[in-house]
C-alpha positions in Angstrom: 1.7 5.0 -42.2 1.0 6.1 -38.7 -0.3 3.7 -36.1 -3.8 4.8 -35.3 -4.6 2.1 -32.7 -5.3 3.5 -29.4 -4.0 1.8 -26.3 -6.9 0.6 -24.2 -7.3 2.2 -20.8 -8.8 0.1 -18.0 -10.8 1.8 -15.3 -11.3 0.0 -11.9 -14.0 0.7 -9.3 -12.5 -0.2 -5.9 -14.7 -0.5 -2.7 -12.9 -0.8 0.6 -13.5 -0.3 4.3 -11.8 2.7 5.9 -12.5 3.8 9.5 -15.9 2.1 9.5 -17.0 3.7 6.2 -17.1 2.2 2.7 -14.9 4.1 0.3 -15.7 3.7 -3.4 -13.0 5.1 -5.7 -12.1 4.9 -9.4 -8.5 4.3 -10.5 -6.5 3.4 -13.6 -4.2 0.9 -11.9 -4.8 -1.7 -9.2 -2.5 -4.6 -8.4 -1.1 -6.8 -5.7 1.7 -5.0 -3.8 5.2 -6.2 -3.0 4.2 -5.4 0.6 2.7 -8.7 1.7 -1.1 -8.4 2.3 -1.7 -5.1 0.5 -3.3 -4.0 -2.7 -1.8 -0.9 -4.5 -4.1 1.7 -6.1 -2.6 4.3 -8.4 -3.9 7.1 -10.7 -7.1 8.0 -9.0 -9.9 9.3 -11.2 -12.3 12.0 -9.9 -15.1 13.8 -11.7 -14.5 17.2 -13.3 -15.0 20.3 -11.1 -17.2 21.8 -13.8 -20.2 19.6 -12.8 -23.2 21.6 -11.7 -24.1 19.3 -8.8 -21.2 18.7 -6.3 -21.3 15.6 -4.2 -19.9 16.3 -0.8 -18.5 12.8 -0.3 -16.6 13.0 -3.6 -15.2 16.4 -2.6 -14.1 14.8 0.7 -12.4 12.0 -1.2 -10.7 14.4 -3.6 -9.3 16.3 -0.6 -8.2 13.2 1.2 -6.4 11.8 -1.8 -5.0 15.1 -3.1 -1.3 14.6 -3.7 -1.4 10.9 -3.1 0.7 9.0 -5.6 -0.1 5.5 -4.5 -2.3 3.9 -1.7 -1.6 0.6 0.0 -4.9 -0.9 1.2 -4.9 -4.0 3.3 -6.4 -7.0 1.5 -8.9 -7.7 4.3 -10.3 -4.1 3.8 -11.1 -4.7 0.1 -14.8 -5.4 -0.5 -14.8 -5.5 -4.3 -12.8 -4.6 -7.4 -14.6 -4.2 -10.7 -13.3 -3.3 -14.1 -15.8 -0.8 -15.5 -16.3 0.8 -18.9 -16.3 4.4 -17.6 -15.7 6.2 -14.4 -18.5 7.1 -12.0 -18.8 9.2 -8.9 -16.5 8.4 -6.0 -18.3 8.3 -2.7 -18.2 7.4 1.0 -21.1 5.5 2.5 -21.9 4.1 5.9 -20.4 0.7 6.6 -23.0 -0.4 9.1 -23.8 -3.8 7.4 -20.2 -4.7 6.5 -17.6 -6.1 8.9 -13.9 -6.3 8.2 -12.6 -9.8 7.4 -11.1 -11.4 10.5 -7.3 -11.5 10.6 -4.8 -13.7 12.3 -3.4 -10.7 14.2 -4.7 -10.6 17.7 -4.0 -8.2 20.6 -1.2 -9.2 22.9 -2.4 -11.6 25.5 -1.9 -10.3 29.1 0.3 -12.6 31.2 -1.1 -13.3 34.7 0.7 -11.7 37.6 2.6 -14.0 39.8 
């Protein structure tokens, strides 16, 4: 008797800051990285090209992540990670109302000239 149980596939919606904009992408795998302070995102999911309406921000994301096997996103750039029932439209939006989380890294202090 064949095993007819289908392995569940989780889909995650990840929102993060990148260059002052909010990126919202969908992926099959998200986990804490071995690189300290980073989240790894793998197996990006984008809509089918057969859609009648094409979203320019999703097309920009497809182009930006084309050929990317895995992304390492700094934890302080992550806004939210949701497990969702089905994929949606990836998009880029303005990050005017969102500030990056403060970090402990500060610019090098200038030493006074003697």
